[in-house]
N, C-alpha and C positions, 0 to 999 in steps of 0.2 A: 869357494865357488860362489859366483853371483851372476845373475842374468839381468839384462836391461838394455836399453837402446843407448849405448855409450857414445855413439858417433852421430846421433840425431837423424838417421836416415829412415826411420820407421821400421827397421828390422831388428829383431832381438839379437843381442850379442852375448857372449859368455866370457866372464873373467875367471881364470883358474889360478889359484895360488899354489906355489910349490915351496914349502919351507925347506931350508937347507939345500936348495938347488945347486948353489955354489958353496964353497967352504965358508961356513958361518954366515951365509947370506941367503935370503929367500928371493923368489922371483914371482912375477905375475905375468901371465900371458892372456891377451885379449883376442878371442876369436870373433871376428865380425860376421854377423849373419847377412844374408842376402835376400832381397825381395824377389829375386828372379831364379832362385834355386830351391831345392828341397832340404837345405841344411846350411852348414857353415862353409865359408870359402876357405879351403885348406891353405891357399897361398896368400890369404889376406889376413895377417895377424900382426900384432905388436907384442914385444916382450920387454919387461922392465925388471931390473934387479937393483938391490942396494949394495953399494960398495963400502958401507959403514956397518960393522957388526953391531 
């Protein structure tokens, strides 16, 4: 887990790692914060995974 302004919009974002999310592969999900809400946008996220074990 890591926090920072990953998209440069001035709001804090959250990166969450998930080891073994898929068979022999991990994944990272980025939850983007919003300057206009009290938390994270649940519909505004990106997810990445590795296809190489």
